[in-house]
Backbone as XML, in Angstrom:
<?xml version="1.0"?>
<chain id="A" units="angstrom">
  <residue number="1" name="UNK">
    <atom name="N" x="61.677" y="149.315" z="88.613"/>
    <atom name="CA" x="60.863" y="149.298" z="89.810"/>
    <atom name="C" x="61.735" y="149.661" z="91.006"/>
  </residue>
  <residue number="2" name="UNK">
    <atom name="N" x="61.157" y="150.355" z="91.960"/>
    <atom name="CA" x="61.888" y="150.809" z="93.133"/>
    <atom name="C" x="62.250" y="149.632" z="94.027"/>
  </residue>
  <residue number="3" name="UNK">
    <atom name="N" x="63.372" y="149.785" z="94.730"/>
    <atom name="CA" x="63.858" y="148.717" z="95.604"/>
    <atom name="C" x="63.640" y="149.093" z="97.065"/>
  </residue>
  <residue number="4" name="UNK">
    <atom name="N" x="62.938" y="148.226" z="97.779"/>
    <atom name="CA" x="62.748" y="148.377" z="99.208"/>
    <atom name="C" x="63.722" y="147.422" z="99.896"/>
  </residue>
  <residue number="5" name="UNK">
    <atom name="N" x="64.246" y="147.810" z="101.053"/>
    <atom name="CA" x="65.136" y="146.919" z="101.781"/>
    <atom name="C" x="64.320" y="145.742" z="102.330"/>
  </residue>
  <residue number="6" name="UNK">
    <atom name="N" x="65.015" y="144.665" z="102.677"/>
    <atom name="CA" x="64.350" y="143.469" z="103.191"/>
    <atom name="C" x="63.605" y="143.785" z="104.488"/>
  </residue>
  <residue number="7" name="UNK">
    <atom name="N" x="64.223" y="144.605" z="105.355"/>
    <atom name="CA" x="63.565" y="144.956" z="106.614"/>
    <atom name="C" x="62.325" y="145.803" z="106.375"/>
  </residue>
  <residue number="8" name="UNK">
    <atom name="N" x="62.380" y="146.687" z="105.365"/>
    <atom name="CA" x="61.212" y="147.503" z="105.035"/>
    <atom name="C" x="60.084" y="146.616" z="104.518"/>
  </residue>
  <residue number="9" name="UNK">
    <atom name="N" x="60.423" y="145.629" z="103.697"/>
    <atom name="CA" x="59.419" y="144.696" z="103.187"/>
    <atom name="C" x="58.778" y="143.922" z="104.331"/>
  </residue>
  <residue number="10" name="UNK">
    <atom name="N" x="59.603" y="143.500" z="105.295"/>
    <atom name="CA" x="59.073" y="142.773" z="106.452"/>
    <atom name="C" x="58.123" y="143.648" z="107.266"/>
  </residue>
  <residue number="11" name="UNK">
    <atom name="N" x="58.494" y="144.917" z="107.450"/>
    <atom name="CA" x="57.672" y="145.853" z="108.226"/>
    <atom name="C" x="56.319" y="146.067" z="107.538"/>
  </residue>
  <residue number="12" name="UNK">
    <atom name="N" x="56.352" y="146.259" z="106.221"/>
    <atom name="CA" x="55.108" y="146.447" z="105.463"/>
    <atom name="C" x="54.261" y="145.176" z="105.545"/>
  </residue>
  <residue number="13" name="UNK">
    <atom name="N" x="54.918" y="144.018" z="105.495"/>
    <atom name="CA" x="54.215" y="142.739" z="105.627"/>
    <atom name="C" x="53.516" y="142.594" z="106.967"/>
  </residue>
  <residue number="14" name="UNK">
    <atom name="N" x="54.191" y="143.040" z="108.044"/>
    <atom name="CA" x="53.588" y="142.985" z="109.381"/>
    <atom name="C" x="52.341" y="143.861" z="109.446"/>
  </residue>
  <residue number="15" name="UNK">
    <atom name="N" x="52.430" y="145.043" z="108.857"/>
    <atom name="CA" x="51.290" y="145.968" z="108.870"/>
    <atom name="C" x="50.141" y="145.384" z="108.050"/>
  </residue>
  <residue number="16" name="UNK">
    <atom name="N" x="50.450" y="144.767" z="106.925"/>
    <atom name="CA" x="49.397" y="144.170" z="106.096"/>
    <atom name="C" x="48.726" y="143.005" z="106.825"/>
  </residue>
  <residue number="17" name="UNK">
    <atom name="N" x="49.498" y="142.271" z="107.619"/>
    <atom name="CA" x="48.908" y="141.179" z="108.396"/>
    <atom name="C" x="47.919" y="141.745" z="109.417"/>
  </residue>
  <residue number="18" name="UNK">
    <atom name="N" x="48.312" y="142.861" z="110.088"/>
    <atom name="CA" x="47.399" y="143.525" z="111.017"/>
    <atom name="C" x="46.128" y="143.967" z="110.301"/>
  </residue>
  <residue number="19" name="UNK">
    <atom name="N" x="46.294" y="144.504" z="109.091"/>
    <atom name="CA" x="45.146" y="144.970" z="108.308"/>
    <atom name="C" x="44.206" y="143.813" z="107.993"/>
  </residue>
  <residue number="20" name="UNK">
    <atom name="N" x="44.772" y="142.705" z="107.555"/>
    <atom name="CA" x="43.948" y="141.548" z="107.195"/>
    <atom name="C" x="43.212" y="140.967" z="108.392"/>
  </residue>
  <residue number="21" name="UNK">
    <atom name="N" x="43.822" y="141.078" z="109.583"/>
    <atom name="CA" x="43.189" y="140.581" z="110.795"/>
    <atom name="C" x="42.193" y="141.580" z="111.379"/>
  </residue>
  <residue number="22" name="UNK">
    <atom name="N" x="42.177" y="142.808" z="110.814"/>
    <atom name="CA" x="41.244" y="143.832" z="111.261"/>
    <atom name="C" x="41.700" y="144.578" z="112.497"/>
  </residue>
  <residue number="23" name="UNK">
    <atom name="N" x="43.009" y="144.539" z="112.796"/>
    <atom name="CA" x="43.533" y="145.183" z="113.990"/>
    <atom name="C" x="44.221" y="146.515" z="113.708"/>
  </residue>
  <residue number="24" name="UNK">
    <atom name="N" x="44.427" y="146.864" z="112.453"/>
    <atom name="CA" x="45.153" y="148.079" z="112.103"/>
    <atom name="C" x="44.266" y="149.303" z="112.276"/>
  </residue>
  <residue number="25" name="UNK">
    <atom name="N" x="44.812" y="150.314" z="112.964"/>
    <atom name="CA" x="44.057" y="151.537" z="113.212"/>
    <atom name="C" x="44.845" y="152.745" z="112.743"/>
  </residue>
  <residue number="26" name="UNK">
    <atom name="N" x="44.126" y="153.805" z="112.387"/>
    <atom name="CA" x="44.758" y="155.053" z="111.972"/>
    <atom name="C" x="45.251" y="155.796" z="113.211"/>
  </residue>
  <residue number="27" name="UNK">
    <atom name="N" x="45.927" y="156.915" z="112.992"/>
    <atom name="CA" x="46.394" y="157.716" z="114.126"/>
    <atom name="C" x="45.217" y="158.297" z="114.909"/>
  </residue>
  <residue number="28" name="UNK">
    <atom name="N" x="44.071" y="158.433" z="114.262"/>
    <atom name="CA" x="42.870" y="158.939" z="114.929"/>
    <atom name="C" x="42.135" y="157.839" z="115.687"/>
  </residue>
  <residue number="29" name="UNK">
    <atom name="N" x="42.596" y="156.595" z="115.541"/>
    <atom name="CA" x="41.991" y="155.493" z="116.270"/>
    <atom name="C" x="40.903" y="154.755" z="115.514"/>
  </residue>
  <residue number="30" name="UNK">
    <atom name="N" x="40.667" y="155.144" z="114.262"/>
    <atom name="CA" x="39.639" y="154.470" z="113.469"/>
    <atom name="C" x="40.235" y="153.250" z="112.761"/>
  </residue>
  <residue number="31" name="UNK">
    <atom name="N" x="39.397" y="152.262" z="112.496"/>
    <atom name="CA" x="39.830" y="151.045" z="111.823"/>
    <atom name="C" x="40.134" y="151.335" z="110.355"/>
  </residue>
  <residue number="32" name="UNK">
    <atom name="N" x="41.261" y="150.809" z="109.864"/>
    <atom name="CA" x="41.645" y="151.002" z="108.463"/>
    <atom name="C" x="40.842" y="150.033" z="107.610"/>
  </residue>
  <residue number="33" name="UNK">
    <atom name="N" x="40.153" y="150.567" z="106.585"/>
    <atom name="CA" x="39.326" y="149.737" z="105.708"/>
    <atom name="C" x="39.879" y="149.642" z="104.299"/>
  </residue>
  <residue number="34" name="UNK">
    <atom name="N" x="40.807" y="150.532" z="103.950"/>
    <atom name="CA" x="41.321" y="150.612" z="102.588"/>
    <atom name="C" x="42.719" y="149.998" z="102.514"/>
  </residue>
  <residue number="35" name="UNK">
    <atom name="N" x="42.925" y="149.095" z="101.562"/>
    <atom name="CA" x="44.210" y="148.412" z="101.398"/>
    <atom name="C" x="45.334" y="149.400" z="101.097"/>
  </residue>
  <residue number="36" name="UNK">
    <atom name="N" x="45.055" y="150.398" z="100.253"/>
    <atom name="CA" x="46.066" y="151.391" z="99.904"/>
    <atom name="C" x="46.499" y="152.194" z="101.131"/>
  </residue>
  <residue number="37" name="UNK">
    <atom name="N" x="45.563" y="152.494" z="102.001"/>
    <atom name="CA" x="45.894" y="153.223" z="103.215"/>
    <atom name="C" x="46.780" y="152.363" z="104.122"/>
  </residue>
  <residue number="38" name="UNK">
    <atom name="N" x="46.499" y="151.068" z="104.172"/>
    <atom name="CA" x="47.307" y="150.160" z="104.985"/>
    <atom name="C" x="48.741" y="150.105" z="104.464"/>
  </residue>
  <residue number="39" name="UNK">
    <atom name="N" x="48.909" y="150.075" z="103.152"/>
    <atom name="CA" x="50.242" y="150.059" z="102.555"/>
    <atom name="C" x="50.970" y="151.364" z="102.878"/>
  </residue>
  <residue number="40" name="UNK">
    <atom name="N" x="50.257" y="152.483" z="102.800"/>
    <atom name="CA" x="50.854" y="153.781" z="103.108"/>
    <atom name="C" x="51.312" y="153.836" z="104.564"/>
  </residue>
  <residue number="41" name="UNK">
    <atom name="N" x="50.541" y="153.262" z="105.460"/>
    <atom name="CA" x="50.921" y="153.224" z="106.870"/>
    <atom name="C" x="52.181" y="152.378" z="107.039"/>
  </residue>
  <residue number="42" name="UNK">
    <atom name="N" x="52.247" y="151.247" z="106.350"/>
    <atom name="CA" x="53.421" y="150.375" z="106.421"/>
    <atom name="C" x="54.676" y="151.065" z="105.920"/>
  </residue>
  <residue number="43" name="UNK">
    <atom name="N" x="54.570" y="151.775" z="104.800"/>
    <atom name="CA" x="55.714" y="152.500" z="104.246"/>
    <atom name="C" x="56.143" y="153.601" z="105.201"/>
  </residue>
  <residue number="44" name="UNK">
    <atom name="N" x="55.184" y="154.296" z="105.776"/>
    <atom name="CA" x="55.478" y="155.370" z="106.717"/>
    <atom name="C" x="56.209" y="154.829" z="107.947"/>
  </residue>
  <residue number="45" name="UNK">
    <atom name="N" x="55.748" y="153.706" z="108.475"/>
    <atom name="CA" x="56.403" y="153.109" z="109.637"/>
    <atom name="C" x="57.807" y="152.634" z="109.292"/>
  </residue>
  <residue number="46" name="UNK">
    <atom name="N" x="58.002" y="152.111" z="108.083"/>
    <atom name="CA" x="59.327" y="151.669" z="107.656"/>
    <atom name="C" x="60.279" y="152.866" z="107.551"/>
  </residue>
  <residue number="47" name="UNK">
    <atom name="N" x="59.789" y="153.994" z="107.045"/>
    <atom name="CA" x="60.605" y="155.210" z="106.971"/>
    <atom name="C" x="61.009" y="155.675" z="108.360"/>
  </residue>
  <residue number="48" name="UNK">
    <atom name="N" x="60.057" y="155.673" z="109.284"/>
    <atom name="CA" x="60.334" y="156.115" z="110.650"/>
    <atom name="C" x="61.357" y="155.213" z="111.334"/>
  </residue>
  <residue number="49" name="UNK">
    <atom name="N" x="61.352" y="153.922" z="110.984"/>
    <atom name="CA" x="62.303" y="152.979" z="111.564"/>
    <atom name="C" x="63.686" y="153.120" z="110.926"/>
  </residue>
  <residue number="50" name="UNK">
    <atom name="N" x="63.780" y="153.897" z="109.841"/>
    <atom name="CA" x="65.069" y="154.148" z="109.204"/>
    <atom name="C" x="65.443" y="153.153" z="108.121"/>
  </residue>
  <residue number="51" name="UNK">
    <atom name="N" x="64.487" y="152.388" z="107.641"/>
    <atom name="CA" x="64.764" y="151.426" z="106.580"/>
    <atom name="C" x="64.780" y="152.110" z="105.225"/>
  </residue>
  <residue number="52" name="UNK">
    <atom name="N" x="65.422" y="151.442" z="104.248"/>
    <atom name="CA" x="65.539" y="152.009" z="102.910"/>
    <atom name="C" x="64.199" y="151.924" z="102.176"/>
  </residue>
  <residue number="53" name="UNK">
    <atom name="N" x="63.636" y="153.096" z="101.911"/>
    <atom name="CA" x="62.360" y="153.199" z="101.206"/>
    <atom name="C" x="62.551" y="154.228" z="100.096"/>
  </residue>
  <residue number="54" name="UNK">
    <atom name="N" x="62.263" y="153.872" z="98.831"/>
    <atom name="CA" x="62.459" y="154.837" z="97.746"/>
    <atom name="C" x="61.522" y="156.029" z="97.865"/>
  </residue>
  <residue number="55" name="UNK">
    <atom name="N" x="61.973" y="157.149" z="97.318"/>
    <atom name="CA" x="61.167" y="158.359" z="97.346"/>
    <atom name="C" x="59.989" y="158.222" z="96.395"/>
  </residue>
  <residue number="56" name="UNK">
    <atom name="N" x="58.904" y="158.914" z="96.722"/>
    <atom name="CA" x="57.701" y="158.889" z="95.907"/>
    <atom name="C" x="57.923" y="159.722" z="94.648"/>
  </residue>
  <residue number="57" name="UNK">
    <atom name="N" x="57.404" y="159.252" z="93.521"/>
    <atom name="CA" x="57.529" y="159.992" z="92.279"/>
    <atom name="C" x="56.720" y="161.278" z="92.351"/>
  </residue>
  <residue number="58" name="UNK">
    <atom name="N" x="57.270" y="162.347" z="91.785"/>
    <atom name="CA" x="56.592" y="163.636" z="91.788"/>
    <atom name="C" x="55.509" y="163.627" z="90.709"/>
  </residue>
  <residue number="59" name="UNK">
    <atom name="N" x="54.327" y="164.067" z="91.079"/>
    <atom name="CA" x="53.236" y="164.169" z="90.116"/>
    <atom name="C" x="53.363" y="165.477" z="89.352"/>
  </residue>
  <residue number="60" name="UNK">
    <atom name="N" x="53.150" y="165.439" z="88.059"/>
    <atom name="CA" x="53.217" y="166.641" z="87.224"/>
    <atom name="C" x="51.793" y="167.122" z="86.977"/>
  </residue>
  <residue number="61" name="UNK">
    <atom name="N" x="51.533" y="168.378" z="87.335"/>
    <atom name="CA" x="50.202" y="168.942" z="87.128"/>
    <atom name="C" x="50.050" y="169.353" z="85.668"/>
  </residue>
  <residue number="62" name="UNK">
    <atom name="N" x="48.844" y="169.607" z="85.244"/>
    <atom name="CA" x="48.591" y="170.012" z="83.868"/>
    <atom name="C" x="49.262" y="171.338" z="83.560"/>
  </residue>
  <residue number="63" name="UNK">
    <atom name="N" x="49.262" y="172.259" z="84.512"/>
    <atom name="CA" x="49.875" y="173.567" z="84.307"/>
    <atom name="C" x="51.378" y="173.421" z="84.075"/>
  </residue>
  <residue number="64" name="UNK">
    <atom name="N" x="52.033" y="172.564" z="84.870"/>
    <atom name="CA" x="53.469" y="172.338" z="84.698"/>
    <atom name="C" x="53.754" y="171.675" z="83.358"/>
  </residue>
  <residue number="65" name="UNK">
    <atom name="N" x="52.878" y="170.773" z="82.952"/>
    <atom name="CA" x="53.061" y="170.065" z="81.696"/>
    <atom name="C" x="52.955" y="171.029" z="80.509"/>
  </residue>
  <residue number="66" name="UNK">
    <atom name="N" x="51.980" y="171.942" z="80.537"/>
    <atom name="CA" x="51.827" y="172.921" z="79.468"/>
    <atom name="C" x="53.019" y="173.865" z="79.416"/>
  </residue>
  <residue number="67" name="UNK">
    <atom name="N" x="53.497" y="174.252" z="80.590"/>
    <atom name="CA" x="54.627" y="175.177" z="80.666"/>
    <atom name="C" x="55.879" y="174.533" z="80.050"/>
  </residue>
  <residue number="68" name="UNK">
    <atom name="N" x="56.113" y="173.252" z="80.318"/>
    <atom name="CA" x="57.301" y="172.596" z="79.795"/>
    <atom name="C" x="57.198" y="172.374" z="78.274"/>
  </residue>
  <residue number="69" name="UNK">
    <atom name="N" x="56.001" y="172.215" z="77.759"/>
    <atom name="CA" x="55.837" y="172.034" z="76.304"/>
    <atom name="C" x="56.101" y="173.329" z="75.545"/>
  </residue>
  <residue number="70" name="UNK">
    <atom name="N" x="55.790" y="174.480" z="76.141"/>
    <atom name="CA" x="55.972" y="175.765" z="75.453"/>
    <atom name="C" x="57.448" y="176.097" z="75.280"/>
  </residue>
  <residue number="71" name="UNK">
    <atom name="N" x="58.294" y="175.672" z="76.221"/>
    <atom name="CA" x="59.702" y="176.049" z="76.123"/>
    <atom name="C" x="60.519" y="175.078" z="75.330"/>
  </residue>
</chain>
């Protein structure tokens, strides 16, 4: 499992608290209703603050998967 720094975890926790209280808004100013979106906002803010956040895993498309099986 990926390791987040303690400060990054705290930042994500703060954002989740805002989400639970109904105060979290998107960049467009709309209220965040989806938990996954709230987590993504927290991770993004932690990255911007310079905290240690692991890179996202690359998704493999079906075309790439077929190509790798042929070789």
